[in-house]
VEXMAR-578774 format. One record per residue: residue number from 1; chain; x, y, z of N, C-alpha, C in turn. Coordinates in Angstrom, 2 decimals, always signed. Each point is the difference from the previous one (the first is absolute). Example, Ala and Ser with C-alpha at 12.3 -4.5 7.8 and 13.67 -1.06 7.14 Angstrom:
BEGIN
ATOM seq mol n_c1 n_c2 n_c3 ca_c1 ca_c2 ca_c3 c_c1 c_c2 c_c3
ATOM 1 A +13.19 -5.69 +7.80 -0.89 +1.19 +0.00 +0.90 +1.20 +0.00
ATOM 2 A -0.35 +1.05 -0.72 +0.82 +1.19 +0.06 -0.77 +1.09 +0.73
END
This chain:
BEGIN
ATOM seq mol n_c1 n_c2 n_c3 ca_c1 ca_c2 ca_c3 c_c1 c_c2 c_c3
ATOM 1 A -12.93 -20.08 -18.40 -0.07 -0.16 +1.40 -0.85 +0.87 +0.31
ATOM 2 A -0.55 -0.04 +1.14 -0.78 +1.62 +0.20 +0.66 +1.05 +0.03
ATOM 3 A -0.50 +0.88 +0.39 +0.53 +1.53 +0.11 -0.99 +1.06 +1.42
ATOM 4 A +0.38 +1.21 -0.15 -0.80 +1.26 +0.66 +0.36 +0.43 -0.49
ATOM 5 A -0.92 +1.15 -0.49 +0.79 +1.38 -0.32 -0.91 +0.96 +0.66
ATOM 6 A +0.59 +1.09 +0.58 -0.31 +0.59 +0.81 -0.26 +1.70 -0.56
ATOM 7 A -0.83 +0.51 -0.21 -0.27 +1.26 -0.29 -0.37 +0.96 +0.41
ATOM 8 A +0.82 +0.56 +0.40 -0.37 +1.00 +1.59 -0.32 +1.15 -0.85
ATOM 9 A -1.04 +0.80 +0.17 -0.77 +0.91 -0.29 -0.23 +1.17 +0.85
ATOM 10 A +0.44 +0.95 +0.11 -0.26 +1.32 +0.98 -0.73 +0.50 -1.02
ATOM 11 A -1.51 +0.44 +0.60 -1.46 +0.51 +0.16 -0.17 +1.59 +0.18
ATOM 12 A +1.21 +0.83 +0.73 -0.52 +1.56 +0.52 +0.07 +0.42 -1.72
ATOM 13 A -1.43 +0.22 -0.09 +0.30 +0.78 -1.20 +0.08 +1.77 +0.32
ATOM 14 A +0.70 +0.31 +0.81 +0.52 +1.23 +0.13 +1.46 +0.35 -0.33
ATOM 15 A +0.50 -1.24 +0.30 +1.45 -0.27 -0.47 -0.03 +0.10 -1.24
ATOM 16 A +1.52 +0.73 -0.32 +0.19 +0.06 -1.17 +1.57 -1.34 -0.09
ATOM 17 A +0.25 -0.02 +0.82 +0.85 -0.95 -0.15 -0.08 -1.86 -0.13
ATOM 18 A +0.76 -0.46 -0.84 -0.51 -1.46 -0.64 +1.47 -0.67 +1.54
ATOM 19 A -0.70 -0.94 +0.76 +1.09 -0.42 +0.59 +0.63 -1.44 -0.90
ATOM 20 A +1.32 -0.49 +0.23 +0.31 -1.19 -0.08 +0.78 -1.06 +0.88
ATOM 21 A -0.12 -1.27 +0.28 +0.92 -0.36 +0.61 +1.63 -0.04 +0.23
ATOM 22 A +0.91 +0.54 +0.79 +1.40 -0.11 -0.09 +0.48 -1.18 +0.19
ATOM 23 A -0.60 -0.46 +1.47 +0.89 -0.99 +0.51 -1.07 -1.36 +0.36
ATOM 24 A +0.18 -0.75 -0.03 -1.00 -0.81 +0.46 +1.12 -1.69 +0.94
ATOM 25 A -0.60 -0.36 +0.80 +0.42 -1.20 +1.04 -0.73 -0.81 +0.63
ATOM 26 A +0.48 -1.50 -0.39 -0.93 -1.06 +0.71 +0.71 +0.06 +1.25
ATOM 27 A -0.99 -0.34 +1.09 +0.11 -0.33 +1.10 +0.60 -1.37 -0.03
ATOM 28 A +0.77 -0.71 +0.94 +0.71 -1.20 +0.32 -1.28 -1.48 -0.13
ATOM 29 A -1.00 +0.58 +0.33 -1.29 -1.46 +0.05 -0.35 +0.63 -1.43
ATOM 30 A +0.02 +1.06 -0.84 -0.59 -0.57 -1.51 -1.17 +0.44 +0.00
ATOM 31 A -0.86 +0.79 +1.26 -1.16 +0.23 -0.52 -0.43 +0.88 +0.22
ATOM 32 A +1.02 +1.53 +0.13 -0.66 +1.22 +0.11 +1.39 +0.67 -1.12
ATOM 33 A -0.09 +0.92 -0.54 +0.72 +1.25 -0.67 -0.42 +1.14 +0.35
ATOM 34 A +1.14 +0.52 +0.37 +0.33 +1.50 -0.15 +0.55 +0.78 -0.91
ATOM 35 A -0.30 +1.17 -0.17 -0.01 +0.80 -1.05 -0.03 +1.36 +0.33
ATOM 36 A +1.15 +0.35 -0.65 +0.00 +1.63 +0.13 +0.14 +0.92 -1.46
ATOM 37 A -1.31 +0.90 +0.11 +0.51 +0.75 -1.49 +0.29 +1.34 +0.42
ATOM 38 A +0.35 +0.63 -1.44 +0.32 +1.25 -0.31 -0.18 +1.32 +0.93
ATOM 39 A -1.28 -0.36 +0.33 -0.69 +1.22 +1.07 +0.32 -0.27 +1.57
ATOM 40 A +0.98 -1.48 +0.11 -0.26 -0.08 +1.43 -0.90 -0.91 +0.92
ATOM 41 A -0.63 -0.63 -0.95 -0.76 -0.47 +0.59 -0.04 -1.60 +0.23
ATOM 42 A -0.15 -0.15 +1.43 +0.80 -1.78 +0.13 -1.39 -0.52 +0.00
ATOM 43 A -0.03 -1.51 -0.74 -1.22 -0.27 -0.28 +0.39 -1.51 +0.70
ATOM 44 A -1.02 -0.91 +0.80 +0.62 -1.68 +0.11 -1.65 -0.46 -1.13
ATOM 45 A +0.32 -0.73 -0.62 -0.97 -1.08 -0.43 +0.33 -1.69 +0.44
ATOM 46 A -0.93 -0.11 +0.95 -0.15 -1.51 +0.06 -0.73 -0.41 -0.79
ATOM 47 A +0.73 -1.13 -0.73 -0.52 -0.55 -0.52 -1.18 -1.19 -0.06
ATOM 48 A +0.56 -0.85 +0.85 -1.12 -0.90 +0.44 -1.34 +0.50 +0.57
ATOM 49 A -0.30 +1.22 +0.66 -1.46 +0.10 +0.66 -0.01 +1.18 -1.25
ATOM 50 A +0.29 +0.37 -1.26 -0.36 +0.71 -0.87 -0.29 +1.71 +0.79
ATOM 51 A +1.32 +0.57 +0.64 -0.55 +1.00 +0.84 +1.53 +1.05 -0.24
ATOM 52 A +0.03 +1.34 +0.43 +1.02 +0.82 +0.29 -0.05 +0.75 +1.12
ATOM 53 A +0.97 +0.34 +0.21 +0.54 +0.79 +1.38 +0.51 +1.70 -0.74
ATOM 54 A -0.23 +0.81 +0.16 +1.02 +1.44 +0.17 +0.63 -0.16 +1.57
ATOM 55 A +1.26 +0.06 -0.57 +1.00 +0.01 +1.39 +0.60 +0.84 +0.15
ATOM 56 A -0.10 +1.09 -1.16 +0.48 +1.45 +0.65 +0.00 +0.56 -1.81
ATOM 57 A +0.17 +2.01 +0.32 -0.16 +0.78 -1.14 +1.75 +0.88 +0.25
ATOM 58 A +0.18 +0.45 -0.60 +1.45 +0.95 +0.25 -0.03 -0.23 -1.85
ATOM 59 A +2.10 +0.60 +0.53 +0.51 +0.11 -1.17 +0.37 -1.53 -0.44
ATOM 60 A +0.21 -0.23 -1.75 +0.05 -1.38 -0.43 +1.90 -0.12 +0.50
ATOM 61 A -0.23 -1.35 -0.07 +1.68 -0.46 +0.28 +0.11 -1.25 -0.28
ATOM 62 A +1.22 +0.15 -0.30 +0.68 -1.26 -1.22 -0.15 -1.00 +0.46
ATOM 63 A -0.19 -0.89 +1.03 -0.07 -0.96 -0.05 -0.52 -0.34 +1.94
ATOM 64 A -0.46 -1.16 -0.15 -0.74 -0.60 +1.48 +0.30 -1.81 +0.26
ATOM 65 A -0.10 -0.18 +1.52 +0.74 -1.33 -0.07 -1.16 -0.33 +1.24
ATOM 66 A -0.38 -1.38 -0.01 -1.35 -0.31 +1.32 +1.47 -0.51 +0.95
ATOM 67 A -0.51 -0.10 +1.19 +1.17 +0.11 +0.79 -0.18 -1.40 +0.88
ATOM 68 A -1.23 -0.96 -0.31 +0.02 -1.51 +0.93 -0.96 +0.73 +1.09
ATOM 69 A +0.05 +0.86 +0.87 +0.00 +0.00 +0.89 -2.10 +0.05 +0.19
ATOM 70 A -0.31 -0.04 +1.53 -1.09 -0.78 -0.15 -0.66 +1.37 +1.28
ATOM 71 A -1.22 +0.92 -0.45 -0.63 +0.10 -1.18 +0.61 +0.43 -1.07
ATOM 72 A -0.20 -0.06 -1.22 +1.10 +0.19 -1.24 -0.04 +1.38 -0.17
ATOM 73 A +1.21 -0.58 -0.15 +0.96 +1.86 +0.24 +0.72 +0.33 -1.84
ATOM 74 A -0.12 +1.19 -0.84 +0.77 +0.28 -0.85 +0.72 +1.32 +0.38
ATOM 75 A +1.08 -0.45 -0.74 +1.11 +0.78 +0.06 -0.20 +0.72 -1.42
ATOM 76 A +0.16 +1.78 +0.05 -0.23 +0.67 -1.02 +0.86 +0.67 -0.18
ATOM 77 A +0.80 +0.19 -0.91 +0.94 +1.52 -0.46 -0.49 +0.49 -0.65
ATOM 78 A +0.50 +1.55 +0.91 -1.03 +1.33 -0.53 +1.24 +0.83 -0.23
ATOM 79 A -0.19 +0.83 -1.22 +0.34 +1.00 -0.78 +0.81 +1.10 +1.10
ATOM 80 A +0.19 -0.15 +0.80 +0.55 +0.75 +0.98 +1.03 -0.52 +0.80
ATOM 81 A +0.62 -1.06 -0.29 +0.79 -0.88 +0.05 +0.19 -1.03 +1.13
ATOM 82 A -1.42 +0.01 +0.68 -0.44 -0.24 +0.87 -1.05 -1.68 +0.02
ATOM 83 A -0.48 -0.62 +0.88 +0.20 -0.95 -0.13 -1.77 -0.41 +1.18
ATOM 84 A -1.42 -0.10 -0.64 -0.63 -0.06 +0.81 -0.27 -1.65 -0.15
ATOM 85 A -0.61 -0.37 +1.81 -0.27 -1.33 +0.47 -1.09 +0.01 +0.02
ATOM 86 A -1.32 -0.90 -0.54 -1.29 +0.63 +0.10 -0.33 -1.55 +0.41
ATOM 87 A -1.24 -0.31 +0.74 -0.91 -1.24 +0.38 -1.11 +0.07 -1.72
ATOM 88 A -0.20 -1.08 -0.47 -1.04 +0.37 -0.79 -1.21 +0.23 -0.06
ATOM 89 A +0.02 +0.43 +0.84 -1.47 +0.62 +1.21 +0.42 +1.55 -0.14
ATOM 90 A +1.04 +0.30 -1.05 +0.38 +1.24 +0.18 +0.92 +1.10 +1.20
ATOM 91 A -0.06 -0.52 +1.29 +0.40 +0.43 +0.92 +2.31 +0.28 -0.08
ATOM 92 A -0.28 +0.85 +0.14 +1.79 +0.54 +0.48 +0.44 -0.89 +0.42
ATOM 93 A +0.84 -0.84 +0.02 +0.58 -0.45 +1.21 +1.60 +0.50 +0.10
ATOM 94 A +0.84 +0.42 -0.89 +1.20 +0.62 +0.30 +0.34 +0.60 -1.55
ATOM 95 A +0.97 +0.52 +0.59 +0.25 +1.17 -0.96 +1.73 -0.17 -0.18
ATOM 96 A +1.02 -0.42 -1.05 +1.36 -0.44 -0.10 +0.56 +1.37 -0.48
ATOM 97 A +1.20 +0.50 +0.27 +0.58 +0.86 -0.43 +1.31 -0.59 -0.04
ATOM 98 A +1.13 +0.55 -1.00 +1.30 -0.58 -0.53 +0.45 +0.42 -1.16
ATOM 99 A -0.78 +0.20 -0.89 +0.51 +0.00 -0.80 +0.47 +1.71 -0.82
ATOM 100 A +0.69 +0.12 -0.55 +0.59 +1.33 -0.72 -0.86 +0.17 -1.33
ATOM 101 A +0.05 -1.32 -0.98 -0.82 +0.39 -1.19 -1.17 -0.62 +0.31
ATOM 102 A -0.48 -0.14 -1.70 -1.74 -0.93 +0.19 +0.36 -1.29 +0.33
ATOM 103 A -0.60 -0.90 +0.50 -0.10 -1.26 -0.07 -0.65 -0.46 -1.09
ATOM 104 A +1.34 -1.75 -0.19 -0.44 -0.24 -1.98 -0.63 -1.07 +0.27
ATOM 105 A +0.25 -0.85 +1.52 -1.03 -1.45 +0.04 -0.03 -0.42 +1.81
ATOM 106 A -0.34 -1.57 -0.21 +0.47 -0.46 +1.46 -0.26 -1.51 -0.65
ATOM 107 A +0.71 -0.74 +0.97 +0.37 -1.21 +0.00 -0.25 -0.43 +1.65
ATOM 108 A -0.72 -1.18 -0.06 -0.14 -0.37 +1.32 +0.68 -1.31 +0.31
ATOM 109 A +0.48 -0.48 +1.44 -0.07 -1.21 +0.48 -0.94 -0.35 +1.26
ATOM 110 A -1.10 -0.68 -0.36 -0.49 -0.23 +0.95 +0.08 -0.78 +1.38
ATOM 111 A +1.17 -1.18 -0.37 +0.35 -1.07 +0.46 +1.07 +0.94 +1.39
ATOM 112 A +0.45 +1.09 -0.54 +0.69 +1.00 +1.19 -0.33 +1.06 +0.69
ATOM 113 A -1.72 -0.13 -0.60 -0.17 +1.29 +0.24 +0.60 +1.53 -0.48
ATOM 114 A +0.76 -0.21 -0.91 +0.40 +1.12 -1.05 -0.53 +1.08 -0.85
ATOM 115 A -0.46 +1.19 -0.07 -0.26 +0.34 -1.73 +1.26 +0.81 -0.10
ATOM 116 A -0.08 +0.22 -1.50 +1.64 +0.74 -0.61 -0.50 +0.89 -0.77
ATOM 117 A +0.19 +1.55 +0.46 -0.69 +1.13 -1.02 +1.65 -0.14 -0.84
ATOM 118 A -0.40 +0.52 -1.28 +1.36 +0.74 -0.36 -0.49 +1.47 -0.99
ATOM 119 A +1.12 +0.35 +0.10 -0.01 +1.72 -1.05 +1.40 +0.03 -0.45
ATOM 120 A +0.01 +0.82 -0.88 +1.32 +0.43 -0.89 +1.06 +0.28 +1.66
ATOM 121 A -0.38 +0.41 +0.89 +1.31 +0.16 +0.96 +0.68 -0.98 +0.84
ATOM 122 A -1.59 -0.88 +0.57 +0.38 -0.95 +1.19 -1.11 -0.62 -0.07
ATOM 123 A +0.45 -1.63 +0.05 -0.96 -0.88 +0.58 +0.00 -0.15 +1.69
ATOM 124 A -1.84 +0.05 +0.10 +0.35 -0.39 +1.49 -0.93 -0.56 +0.47
ATOM 125 A +0.74 -0.82 +0.86 -1.17 -1.84 +0.42 -0.52 +0.90 +1.72
ATOM 126 A -1.26 -0.59 -0.54 -1.30 +0.53 +1.22 -0.17 -1.51 +1.16
ATOM 127 A -0.29 +0.16 +0.63 -0.88 -1.48 +0.87 -1.23 +0.29 -0.05
ATOM 128 A -0.28 -0.69 -0.48 -1.54 -0.20 -0.31 -1.22 -0.23 +1.21
ATOM 129 A +0.53 -0.02 +1.54 -0.43 -0.10 +1.01 -0.54 +1.16 +1.07
ATOM 130 A +1.37 +0.76 -0.70 -0.30 +1.59 +1.43 +0.25 +0.86 -1.16
ATOM 131 A +0.61 +0.03 -1.60 -0.04 +1.10 -1.40 +1.62 +0.20 +0.93
ATOM 132 A +0.83 -0.27 +0.94 +1.64 +0.85 +0.10 +0.70 -0.12 -1.23
ATOM 133 A +0.88 +0.75 -0.49 +0.67 -0.09 -0.41 +1.29 -1.13 +0.34
ATOM 134 A +0.11 -0.88 -0.76 +0.91 -1.21 +0.62 +1.72 +0.69 -0.52
ATOM 135 A +0.36 +0.22 -1.53 +0.88 +0.10 -0.40 -0.01 +0.76 -1.53
ATOM 136 A +1.04 +1.08 -0.18 -0.42 +0.38 -1.61 +1.47 +0.05 -0.30
ATOM 137 A -0.25 -0.34 -1.54 +1.45 -0.10 -0.94 -0.49 +0.80 -1.29
ATOM 138 A +1.35 +1.12 +0.24 +0.35 +1.17 -0.92 +0.76 -0.54 -1.12
ATOM 139 A -0.71 +0.73 -1.38 +0.44 -0.04 -1.65 +1.52 +0.59 +0.36
ATOM 140 A +1.25 -0.59 -0.76 +1.31 +0.63 -0.28 -0.14 +0.98 -0.42
ATOM 141 A +1.14 +0.98 +0.02 -0.23 +1.17 -0.10 +0.07 +0.50 -1.20
ATOM 142 A -0.65 +0.34 -1.73 -0.52 +0.09 -1.34 -0.27 -0.88 -0.32
ATOM 143 A -0.90 -0.88 +0.80 -1.07 -1.35 -0.77 -1.13 +0.01 +0.77
ATOM 144 A -1.47 -0.24 -0.01 -1.21 -0.10 +0.84 -0.40 -1.53 -0.51
ATOM 145 A -0.97 -0.22 +1.12 -0.17 -1.38 +0.34 -1.51 +0.20 -1.28
ATOM 146 A -0.30 -0.98 -0.98 -1.24 -0.12 -0.99 -1.00 -1.42 +0.60
ATOM 147 A +0.93 -0.85 +0.79 -0.95 -1.23 +0.69 +0.64 -0.49 +0.87
ATOM 148 A -1.14 -0.73 +0.88 +1.04 -0.49 +0.86 -1.17 -1.44 +0.23
ATOM 149 A +0.83 -1.27 +0.99 -1.13 -0.60 +0.45 +0.74 -0.88 +0.71
ATOM 150 A -0.66 -0.85 +0.52 +0.52 -1.00 +1.71 +0.02 -1.05 -0.90
ATOM 151 A +0.68 -0.72 +0.62 +0.37 -1.29 -0.84 -1.19 -0.64 +0.58
ATOM 152 A -0.25 -1.34 -0.11 -1.17 -0.64 +0.41 +0.29 -0.66 +1.49
ATOM 153 A +0.87 +0.25 +0.55 +0.50 -0.80 +1.96 -0.35 +1.58 -0.02
ATOM 154 A +0.30 +1.08 -0.17 -0.03 +1.46 +0.26 +1.22 +0.53 +0.91
ATOM 155 A +1.41 -1.00 -0.63 +0.75 +0.01 +0.55 +1.31 +0.91 -0.25
ATOM 156 A -0.72 +0.31 -1.81 +1.05 +0.81 -0.77 -0.85 +1.48 -0.94
ATOM 157 A +0.43 +0.37 -0.55 -0.49 +1.16 -0.57 +0.90 -0.04 -1.73
ATOM 158 A -0.45 -0.30 -0.61 +0.02 +0.87 -1.15 -0.28 +0.86 -0.38
ATOM 159 A +0.98 +1.31 -1.06 -0.29 +0.85 -0.02 +0.81 +0.17 -1.49
ATOM 160 A -0.73 +1.19 -1.07 -0.33 +0.26 -1.38 +0.53 +1.46 +0.45
ATOM 161 A +0.82 +0.53 -0.84 +0.60 +1.33 +0.26 -0.31 +0.08 -1.77
ATOM 162 A +0.37 +1.61 -0.08 -0.61 +0.70 -0.80 +1.55 -0.07 -1.38
ATOM 163 A +1.02 -0.45 +0.57 +0.95 -0.21 -0.80 +0.40 -1.25 -0.08
ATOM 164 A -1.21 -0.61 -0.19 +0.02 -1.48 -0.47 +0.81 -1.24 +0.71
ATOM 165 A +0.39 +0.34 +1.58 +0.57 -0.21 +0.71 -1.41 -1.05 +1.14
ATOM 166 A +1.13 -1.35 +0.23 -1.21 -0.22 +0.78 +0.73 -0.42 +2.01
ATOM 167 A -0.87 +0.03 +0.81 +1.01 -0.16 +1.09 -0.78 -0.76 +1.25
ATOM 168 A +0.77 -1.46 +0.40 -0.97 -0.79 +0.86 +0.27 +0.94 +1.02
ATOM 169 A -0.81 -0.06 +1.23 +0.28 +0.76 +0.86 -0.44 -1.68 +1.64
ATOM 170 A +0.99 +0.05 +0.77 -0.31 -1.33 +0.68 -0.64 +0.90 +1.55
ATOM 171 A -1.10 -0.48 +0.35 -0.36 +0.26 +1.41 +0.54 -0.39 +1.43
ATOM 172 A +0.19 -1.34 -0.46 +0.38 -0.62 +1.43 +1.48 +0.69 +0.20
END
């Protein structure tokens, strides 16, 4: 089959540090990839157009996700337990707060217009239109979340805990 290799080179000769991609994610259409590197730079690679856009520079985050809003937006987890939402032009749209521990990941439900962010202490469901917090789910005492994901229809969330248990939350 055919393939594509992106070899991103940072050409700042005064920098002593090498950068490497930490996390990348396709947009829903499949024509762009958003990546965050170990220096906190978020870049969007527009595959079909052979171009890239610098979205933001900051603290390196552990994950990112496309919101599917127009204009295109990206949710970026920050090491300081916040989420920044940026348009791919770089404009800051929202800063979301609520986690007490570092954010581990995102799950998106575009049909319902919601995003799920999860950290060891909580899963938070966000409204993708106005960025309000819809609901928070908390880990039982003595354990913590390691993963969470919406069901395909968005009516349930499956969570995995450090103690090897799984729990399904019904959102209806």
